[in-house]
N, C-alpha and C positions, 0 to 999 in steps of 0.2 A: 434458558436457551438450550435446545437440544443439540447433541453432538453433531448430528447431520447438518443442522443449520449453520453451526459455527464453522465446520469444515467448508461448507459451500461458500460462506462469507470470505474465508481466507482465499480459496481458489479464485473466486470472482475478483477479489481485490488484486491479488497478485497478477492475474492475467490482464486485468485492465491496465495496470501500470506499464507493462511492457508492450502490449499489442493494441492499446487504445488507438494509436494513430493508424496502424494497419487495418484494424477493424473498421474504422470510419472510412478509410480509403475504399473499401469494398462496397460501401453503401452507394457512393457515386451519385446521389441525388442532388445535393446542394451545389450550385455553381461556385467556383472560386472567384474571389474579387479580381478586378483588373490589376495588372502590374505584377512585379516579381513576388514570389511567395517566400518572404524572408521572415523566419521565426528565430528568436533568440533561444539558444540552447544552454542548459545548465552544465557548465564544465568546470566551474571553480567556485569557491566559497567567497561570496561578495561581502563587502564591509558590514552591511546591515545584518548579514547572517552570522558573521563573526561576533557581533554584539549580542545577537540572540543566543548563541551558544554560551557566551560568557555569563549572561544573565541567568541561565538555567543551572549553573554550577552551584547547587545549594546543599548537597549531601557531603558531609565530612567523611574522610577515610583516615585510618591510622597510618603513621609512618612505618616504613619497613625497619626490621631489625636484622643485622647481619649475624654471621656465625659467632662473632666475637662479642655479641651483645650490644653493639653500637647502634644507636637509633639514628636513622636517616633524617633528612630534612622533611618538614611537614609537606605532604602532597597537596595539590590544589583540590578544592571541592569538586565534585563531579555532578553531572546531570543525572537525575534519578532514572530517566528512561534508558540512558546509555549504561548505567550501572546494573540494571537488571538483564542486560543482554547476555545470553549464554555464549560460551566459547565456540559452539558449533550448532548448526541447525540442519534440519532435514528438508523442510519446505522452504523456509526463508524467514527473513526479518525485515519488515517494511514499516516505515514511519510516514504518516500523512500529517502535514501541518493543517489540521482540520479547520481551525478558525481562520487561518489565512486563505484557505481555499474557498470556504463558503462565503466569505466576504469579498471575494475577488469578482471580476467581471464574469469569468467562466463559471465560478461557483454559484453565483446567483442564478444563472441560467439552469445549472444542474439542479438546484433546489426547486425551482419552478417545475421542472420535469418530474422530480422525485415525488413531490407532495401535491401535485395537481390532482384534485378530486379526493384527497385524503387529508383534508384540513383538520379533521377530528384527531387523528393520530398526532399531527404536529402540535395541536393544542394541548394534548395530554403530555407530550414531551415538555412543553413550556411550563405547564402547571407543576410538573415534577422537577423543575429546575434544570432541565436538560435541553434548553433552547439551542438548536444546532448552530445558530448564528452568534451566540454569546457565551454559552456555558462550557463549551468543550474547546480545549487547546489543541491537543494532539491525539491521534489514534495510531496505535502500533499493533501490527500482527506479527507475532513471534511464534512460528510453527502453529500449534493449536491453542495458543494463549493470545487473548486480545486485551490490550492495555489502553485505557482512556485517561487522559489527564485533563484537569479542570478544577472547578471549585465544587466539592461535594460535601461541604461542611453542614449544610442545612438538613440533610437526610431526607428531603422531600422525594428524592428519587426512589426511596424504598417502596413507595406505593405501586411501582411498576413490577416489583418482584412477585413471582408466583407463590401462591399458598402462604404458609407461615414458616418461613425459614428460621432456623436457630441462629442466634448471634453469639459470637464469642471473641475474646481478645486473642490475637495471635502476634506474639512478639511485642516490642515496645511501641510500635507505631501503627499496627494494623488491626483491622477487625475482619472476621471471617463469617460469611453467611452461607449456610448449607441447607439444602432441601432434597427430598427424595422424589425421583420421577415415577410415573405410573408403572414403568417397566422394572422398577427396583433399583435403577441406577442412581448415582448421586451427582448433584450439581453444586457448584460453589461460586461465590462471588466474594472478592476481597476488596477492601479499601485500605489505602495506606496514607497516613498523615492528612486525611481529608482532601488530598489533591490528586489522588490516583485511584482508579477502579480497575480491577483485574478479573477476568473470567478465563476459564480453561476447560479442557476436556474432562478434568477430574479435580477434586479438592487437592490432590497431591501436586498437580501442575501449578495451581494457584499458590500453594504454600512454597513450592520451589522458587517461584519468581519473587515472592516476598522475602524469602531467605537470602536471595542474592542482594536485594535492596538493603537489608539490615546487616549484612556481613561487612564489617568495617575493615577487615584485614586486606592485605594485598592479594590480587588475583590477576590472572592473565587477561589481556584485553578481550572484550566481547567481539562478536562478529561485526558489530557496527560501532564506530567510534565518533567522537566529536568532529573530527576533521572531515568526515563524510556527510555531515548534516547540512546539506545545501539543496536548494530547490524546494518545492512544496511537497514532493514525495521523494523518498530516498531509502536505500537499503540494499540488501542482498537477496538473491533468489536461489533456491536449490536447483541444481542442474536438471534433475528429473522432472521437477514441477514445470520448469520452463520448456523442456523438451516436449511435454504433453501439449503445451499451448501452441508452440510454433510448428509442431509437426503433426497437428491433428488431421491435416489433409495430405500429409506426406510422411509416411513412416520412415522412408529412407533418410529424410532430413532430420527427423527426430533421433534416429539411431546415430547419425553422424554427430549430432549435438551431444548426445550422452557420452560418446567415445572421446570427443575432443575437448569439451568445455570443462573447466575446473571451478572457476569463480565467475559470478555474474553480479555486477554492481549496477544499480539503477538510480537515475536522477531524472526527475520530471519537473518542469516549470509549467504550471497550469493557471497562472494568475490572469493572463489575458489571452495570448495565443497559447497553444500547447506545444511545448518542446520537450523531446524525450531523448535521453542518452543511455545506452546500455554498454558498459565496458565488460568485455568478455576475455578472461585469461584462460589459456589452454593448458592441458596437461602434456601435450606433445606438439612441437612446432609444426610438424608436417600435417598432422590431423587438424590442427587449428587453422592452418592455411586452407585446407580442403573445406572446412566449415565456412570460413569467410567467403570463399568463392561460391559455395553452394547458396548461401544467403544472398549474396550479390546477384547471382544468376536468377534466383527466385524473384527478386525485385524487378530485374530487367525483363524477365518473361512476363510478369504481371503487367508491366508498363506497355509492352508491345501488344499484348492481348487486348488491353484497354484501347490502345490506339487503333487496332484493327477493327474493333467494334464501334469506333467513333465516340468512345467515352473519354473525351478530352480532359474532363475534370479529374477523373480517376488517374489518367496518365500523368497529369501534372503533379498530383499528390505522390504517386510512386516515384516520380522523377526527383521529388524533394527529399526522399529518403536516401540515406547513404550508408555504405559499409566501408569503413576506413581502417587501414592498418594502424596499430598503436604500439609498435615495437614487436620484437620477435616473440612469437607465441601468443599474441594478443591482438584484438581488434575492437573497433567501436561501431555500434549501430546507432544511427541518428535518424530522427524523424520529427517533422513539425507540421502543425495544422494552424492556419490563421484563425483569428477570432471570428471573422464573418462566417467562416465555414461552421465553426462550433455553434454560433448563434442560430444558424439555420437548422442544424441537427437537433438542438434542444428545443427550438421553436416548433419543429415538426412533432417532437415528442409530446409537447403540451397539447397541440391540436389533436393528436391521435387520442389522447386521454379525454379531451373535451368532447370529441365527436368520434367515438369508436365505431368501427364498421359494424353493420347489422349482422346478427347471428342468423345463419341460414337454418331453415327448418330441419330438425333432426340433429343439428350440431350441438354438442354438449350433453346429449342424452346418455352417452356411454358411461357406464359405471353407476348409474343411478338405480 
């Protein structure tokens, strides 16, 4: 996987998590269902998610030793995905409950759209033991490192690797696969304990992630912890990354975001309806309030513009989005989209792939 493609994948995923609802609002084609637009929002860890977190605590860590040489009580095992989280990130750290998503109502529609007309690629994934519906548990994007959890014991996935990579042991639980790109650069893929696959911008970034997994000593908490693992998508986004997304058509809003925001935490429920929550902590209470008002004003303006143009469906969707205060120097952005809306969006995607518009004469000739 080339660096450019990996970075594109990160940016596309990060942007989709926060602005999926807003992006769909702008499409305005599918009609909303009759009745109130009530979408459940992920605001706390539900009992089944608590059980899910506990079941994933499989990696042992060593107890702490104080200055007097006294050994502390044995700590709880930890989730390997949370254990490899760094203490800081530049772009962000997002986790997608991939298996839960693709086997949900919205996820099945998404797969229909994604693989329509590309059944051969889907078949190759299945043959390599990477069936999206069964073989993959979670996908995490941590800056320029991508982590996939699942069952990779069979090794059938190796047939998808380019060329003839070298294979070597790395630490007690990992294997490292490396190959050279045509431009002379190096690519690497690592597997850990047969249950995790890691790729990165360089072999060094893959090794660094594996080192965090294998280090059994005490360390500071990572940027994402167990208590934040709820919803089907969750994590933290870098301020600059998010500013690029929300301010792509408004540089003033992007500048205000960079000046005011300090931490951004994301949770999305995409099992049936799509509900999204972004908690934003500010570095300065006054600037944070300015940012909250700016975002609220942008939503109100967009709603009024849709109403003026007679685009009532768009107006209702914007009306469902909220910017709420969440204590001094903090606020919450909420957005929701009902299942019927999503069904129409992805259904239109399938139809466009089945019946693409005709290419006009002369179009596509450039660059040939």
